[in-house]
N, C-alpha and C positions, 0 to 999 in steps of 0.2 A: 457582485460577481461571486460565484461559489468558490470556496477555498478547499484545496487538497493538500494534505500532508504527505510528502514523499519520504518514506522510510527506506533509505538506500545507503549502504556503506561504500559503494564504489563510485568514485567521482565521475567517471565517464558515463556510467549508467544514469546517475543523477542528472548530468547535463543533457543527456538524451531526453529524459522525461521532461525537463524544463522546456526544451525545444518543442516537444509535442504539445505541452499544456499552454505555452505562452500565447496570450491573446484570447484564450478560451476560459481559463481559470486562474485565480490567484493560487499561489502555492508557497509552502514552507518546507524545510528540510530537517530530517532527523538522521543522524549518522549511525545509530545503532538502535536496538529494540528498546532499551531502557529509556533512551531519549524520546523515542516514538511515543511511549506511554505517557511520559511527562508532558510532551507537547500536545498530544491529542487532548488530554484533560485540560490543559491551560488554554489552548487556542480554539477548541471546539470546531474543528474543520467539518466540512460537509462529507468528506470521504478520506480514507487513508489508502495509499498505494504502498503495500507492505512487501518488501523483499523478505524472503523467508530465512536466508542464511546471512546473519549479521553478528558482529561481535557483541560482547557484554550480555545481551539477551537476544535469542533468535526471534524471528518474526512470528512464529507460532505462539510462543509464550507471550510476546507483546500483544498479539491479537487477543488472546484469552484475557489478559489483564484489562485491555481497553474495553472489551465487550462486557466485562463485569460492571464497569462504571457507565458505559455508554452503549447499551444493547442495540440501539437503533442505528448506530453509526456504521455505514457500509465500509468494509475493509476488503480491498481487492488484492489478492496474492499476486505478486510479480516475481517470477523465479525462473532460473535456468533449468530447474528440475521439473520436467514435464511428464513424469510418469504418473499413471493412474493413482498409485498409492500416495504420491506427493499431493495430488489434487484432493484426495480424500482426507488426508491429514490437515490440509489447509481448511477445508470445509468443516471438519470436526472442531477445529480451533475457533471457528466463527466467521471465516471469510465468506463473502457472498458469491465470489467468483474467482477466476484464476486466469492469468495471462502469462504466456511463456516469453522468455528472453530468447533471442533479441525481439524487442517489442516492435510491432507494426503500428505506426502512428494512427492510421485510420481505424484499425481494430480496437486500439486502446481508447480512442475518443468515443467510439460507438459503445464500448462496454461501460465507460464512465457515465455516459449520458443515460444508460439504461437504469442506473441506480441513483443518480442525483439530478 
C-alpha cells in the first residue's frame, strides 16, 4: 500500500485527512514543517500532503527542502489560502498541485491518484 506523509499542525484537519485516506493509503503525521522534512527523508513516503501555514517551518520552506533531497517526490499543497498567488507560491516551492480547505474527500483522493 502506498504511504502518504500528512504535514498538518491542526489536529482536526489531520483527523479529517486520516478519515479520507483510511483504507486507501498508509499514512504518517508531521506536526510542523521541520518535522515534515525529517520524516520525509527518513520514511520515504510516496507523497506528502503539505499544509502551507505551520509552526517552526512553513510548508513552502519544508517543500523546498524536501525537493532538494527528493526531487521526484510529489508534494500536494493543502491550505485554506486559495488565492492565485498562494497557488503560484506553492508551485514555485515545488508542489505538484494544490487543494483548498475544507478538503473534499472525493476531490482529494482523485488528486492523490493522479500523482501516485
